[in-house]
Wavefront OBJ file of the C-alpha trace (Angstrom):
o trace
v 61.787 65.041 0.506
v 60.615 64.862 -3.104
v 63.517 63.958 -5.462
v 64.363 66.419 -8.224
v 65.522 64.991 -11.573
v 67.539 66.891 -14.138
v 67.559 66.311 -17.896
v 70.043 63.421 -17.872
v 68.909 61.808 -14.609
v 67.057 58.471 -14.635
v 63.728 58.127 -12.880
v 63.817 56.778 -9.329
v 62.399 53.254 -8.874
v 58.589 53.381 -8.818
v 58.689 51.580 -5.465
v 60.011 54.866 -4.022
v 56.766 56.719 -4.839
v 54.927 58.332 -1.946
v 51.872 56.795 -0.374
v 50.400 60.228 0.290
v 49.758 61.697 -2.161
v 49.493 58.274 -3.727
v 52.132 57.730 -6.385
v 54.051 61.019 -6.367
v 57.561 59.970 -7.379
v 59.681 62.989 -8.321
v 59.727 66.438 -9.908
v 61.670 68.138 -12.686
v 61.359 70.509 -15.618
v 62.006 68.187 -18.583
v 58.836 67.521 -20.609
v 60.533 66.429 -23.812
v 58.978 63.613 -25.870
v 61.964 61.416 -24.991
v 61.426 61.951 -21.266
v 57.681 61.288 -21.517
v 58.161 58.049 -23.479
v 60.791 56.885 -20.988
v 58.356 57.612 -18.178
v 55.530 55.600 -19.723
v 57.846 52.668 -20.357
v 58.519 52.600 -16.614
v 54.903 52.992 -15.515
v 55.238 56.709 -14.746
v 53.223 59.660 -16.059
v 53.321 63.476 -15.737
v 50.528 65.322 -13.943
v 50.857 68.846 -12.563
v 49.004 72.126 -12.200
v 49.822 75.501 -13.780
v 52.779 77.123 -12.048
v 54.149 73.827 -10.699
v 57.241 71.939 -11.863
v 56.565 68.755 -13.807
v 55.402 66.165 -11.261
v 55.820 62.481 -12.088
v 53.503 59.790 -10.697
v 53.213 56.018 -10.352
v 50.248 55.217 -8.081
v 49.590 51.922 -6.323
v 47.146 50.402 -7.085
v 46.850 51.272 -10.774
v 43.525 51.598 -12.609
v 43.555 49.548 -15.836
v 41.083 48.373 -18.444
v 41.564 45.185 -20.445
v 40.315 46.014 -23.970
v 38.514 42.675 -24.211
v 36.582 43.396 -21.014
v 35.123 46.823 -21.779
v 31.601 47.011 -20.371
v 28.832 48.276 -22.659
v 25.543 49.318 -21.047
v 22.220 48.506 -22.693
v 21.582 52.135 -23.600
v 25.053 52.524 -25.089
v 24.639 49.339 -27.116
v 21.354 50.686 -28.494
v 23.095 53.902 -29.490
v 25.772 51.907 -31.266
v 23.130 49.968 -33.175
v 21.540 53.227 -34.344
v 24.891 54.229 -35.805
v 24.071 57.937 -35.798
v 27.721 58.895 -35.320
v 31.142 58.421 -36.908
v 34.372 57.287 -35.259
v 37.594 58.818 -36.570
v 41.199 58.416 -35.451
v 43.905 61.080 -35.452
v 42.017 63.592 -37.577
v 41.810 66.313 -34.887
v 44.365 65.450 -32.213
v 45.080 68.972 -30.998
v 41.377 69.817 -31.014
v 40.681 66.799 -28.806
v 43.386 67.814 -26.329
v 42.057 71.363 -26.229
v 38.538 70.070 -25.577
v 39.847 67.865 -22.761
v 41.481 70.960 -21.265
v 38.243 72.955 -21.126
v 36.889 73.696 -17.609
v 34.472 71.123 -16.203
v 31.835 71.270 -13.509
v 33.446 71.510 -10.086
v 36.915 72.269 -11.479
v 38.592 75.653 -11.484
v 41.461 74.773 -13.814
v 43.131 72.081 -15.872
v 46.303 70.024 -15.748
v 46.512 70.079 -19.570
v 48.679 73.188 -19.584
v 50.238 74.645 -22.774
v 53.500 72.755 -22.154
v 51.560 69.472 -22.062
v 49.664 70.386 -25.221
v 52.918 71.128 -27.027
v 54.666 67.978 -25.811
v 51.835 65.600 -26.714
v 51.296 67.255 -30.079
v 54.944 66.491 -30.825
v 54.360 62.887 -29.728
v 51.381 62.760 -32.061
v 53.537 63.901 -34.973
v 56.034 61.180 -34.011
v 53.300 58.526 -34.187
v 53.034 57.774 -30.446
v 50.033 59.889 -29.397
v 46.587 59.192 -30.821
v 43.092 60.634 -30.629
v 39.856 58.677 -31.049
v 36.996 60.987 -31.983
v 33.210 60.720 -32.043
v 31.647 62.908 -34.738
v 27.922 63.655 -34.969
v 26.460 65.601 -37.895
v 29.938 66.750 -38.886
v 30.765 68.109 -35.420
v 33.291 66.790 -32.906
v 31.030 65.505 -30.121
v 33.550 63.778 -27.872
v 36.642 61.666 -27.742
v 39.851 60.749 -25.977
v 43.593 60.763 -26.471
v 46.521 58.729 -25.219
v 49.929 57.223 -25.889
v 50.751 53.903 -27.529
v 54.026 52.016 -27.007
v 54.326 48.477 -28.316
v 50.944 46.884 -27.578
v 50.251 49.058 -24.530
v 47.890 52.046 -24.551
v 48.010 54.812 -21.950
v 44.754 56.735 -21.712
v 45.208 60.390 -20.835
v 41.887 62.222 -20.928
v 38.431 62.193 -22.508
v 35.598 64.657 -23.067
v 31.962 64.730 -24.143
v 29.870 67.487 -25.659
v 26.985 65.096 -26.282
v 25.648 62.186 -24.248
v 27.808 59.039 -24.497
v 30.238 60.583 -27.011
v 33.381 59.760 -25.022
v 32.047 56.300 -24.125
v 31.510 55.541 -27.803
v 35.110 56.502 -28.550
v 36.384 54.325 -25.717
v 34.346 51.275 -26.739
v 35.462 51.451 -30.356
v 39.055 51.956 -29.250
v 38.827 48.904 -26.980
v 37.438 46.735 -29.768
v 40.241 47.778 -32.079
v 42.988 47.421 -29.471
v 41.699 43.944 -28.625
v 41.877 42.994 -32.312
v 45.465 44.252 -32.408
v 46.484 42.260 -29.336
v 46.823 45.118 -26.862
v 46.759 43.795 -23.313
v 45.957 46.866 -21.203
v 44.760 50.431 -21.215
v 46.354 52.400 -18.407
v 43.649 54.542 -16.820
v 46.074 55.913 -14.185
v 43.760 57.000 -11.366
v 40.698 55.167 -10.042
v 37.350 56.770 -10.920
v 33.764 55.549 -10.702
v 33.180 56.505 -14.352
v 35.948 54.216 -15.582
v 34.786 51.472 -13.223
v 31.388 51.469 -14.925
v 33.192 50.832 -18.226
v 34.994 47.779 -16.834
v 38.220 49.244 -15.469
v 39.546 48.033 -12.125
v 42.572 48.661 -9.882
v 45.490 46.210 -9.816
v 48.663 46.217 -7.709
v 51.429 48.357 -9.199
v 53.757 45.342 -9.171
v 51.324 43.419 -11.398
v 50.886 46.454 -13.650
v 54.636 46.931 -14.120
v 55.197 43.252 -14.862
v 52.577 43.207 -17.625
v 53.677 46.626 -18.882
v 57.243 45.386 -19.337
v 55.964 42.622 -21.606
v 53.571 44.723 -23.680
v 55.892 47.640 -24.487
v 58.381 45.231 -26.090
v 55.842 43.895 -28.606
v 55.839 45.164 -32.173
v 53.853 48.420 -32.451
v 50.926 48.950 -34.799
v 51.937 50.889 -37.878
v 50.634 54.415 -38.259
v 48.339 55.921 -39.388
v 45.835 54.168 -37.145
v 42.421 53.130 -38.447
v 39.355 51.834 -36.624
v 38.376 48.885 -38.800
v 34.947 48.206 -37.338
v 33.021 51.455 -36.827
v 29.606 49.842 -36.287
v 28.297 46.960 -34.187
l 1 2 3 4 5 6 7 8 9 10 11 12 13 14 15 16 17 18 19 20 21 22 23 24 25 26 27 28 29 30 31 32 33 34 35 36 37 38 39 40 41 42 43 44 45 46 47 48 49 50 51 52 53 54 55 56 57 58 59 60 61 62 63 64 65 66 67 68 69 70 71 72 73 74 75 76 77 78 79 80 81 82 83 84 85 86 87 88 89 90 91 92 93 94 95 96 97 98 99 100 101 102 103 104 105 106 107 108 109 110 111 112 113 114 115 116 117 118 119 120 121 122 123 124 125 126 127 128 129 130 131 132 133 134 135 136 137 138 139 140 141 142 143 144 145 146 147 148 149 150 151 152 153 154 155 156 157 158 159 160 161 162 163 164 165 166 167 168 169 170 171 172 173 174 175 176 177 178 179 180 181 182 183 184 185 186 187 188 189 190 191 192 193 194 195 196 197 198 199 200 201 202 203 204 205 206 207 208 209 210 211 212 213 214 215 216 217 218 219 220 221 222 223 224 225 226 227 228 229 230 231
């Protein structure tokens, strides 16, 4: 039976998460910024569909990307050399989330429901949630958003309206996070797209051990800036 947590209840140990579906840990209704930050610190994240209670997950294995090991294809490197785009950080956070929530091919809905949009916008105002944006000819072409705690980054979602736009945002983010001493980007679930960018699954035990170290490191001061916007 899936545990139900109330506002003041702690999360169950991640080792209690289900194997099928992989990582489902508990359910509740609290989506406050404090609850979300506590979840991330413990290797847990919210993911649920419209009409469902808030479902909390901690899959095993866990898909992660080391910022120093991001993989850049030849075509993407050529695009970066052309420099026909601009990378911005935190200039259009809500717009990025809304773009990530738009329907995609083969999907009938989105997990980025209004409650999630509200909660992460509050986290953005608190300095924990960040967007990395690719702009082309003055238009938002793609990007991603996620949460930062200490020197740990939790990737949430990404979108592209032009070829390679989200990949450009991810590569520039990785370069900057590496310069800042971030050890991991949590990619949550395993996908072939992230694998092509250098992400790989690791045991949850290994993930939690490294997570515990990284979240205790001194955070980067806000506002964030991408120092090297061209390669």
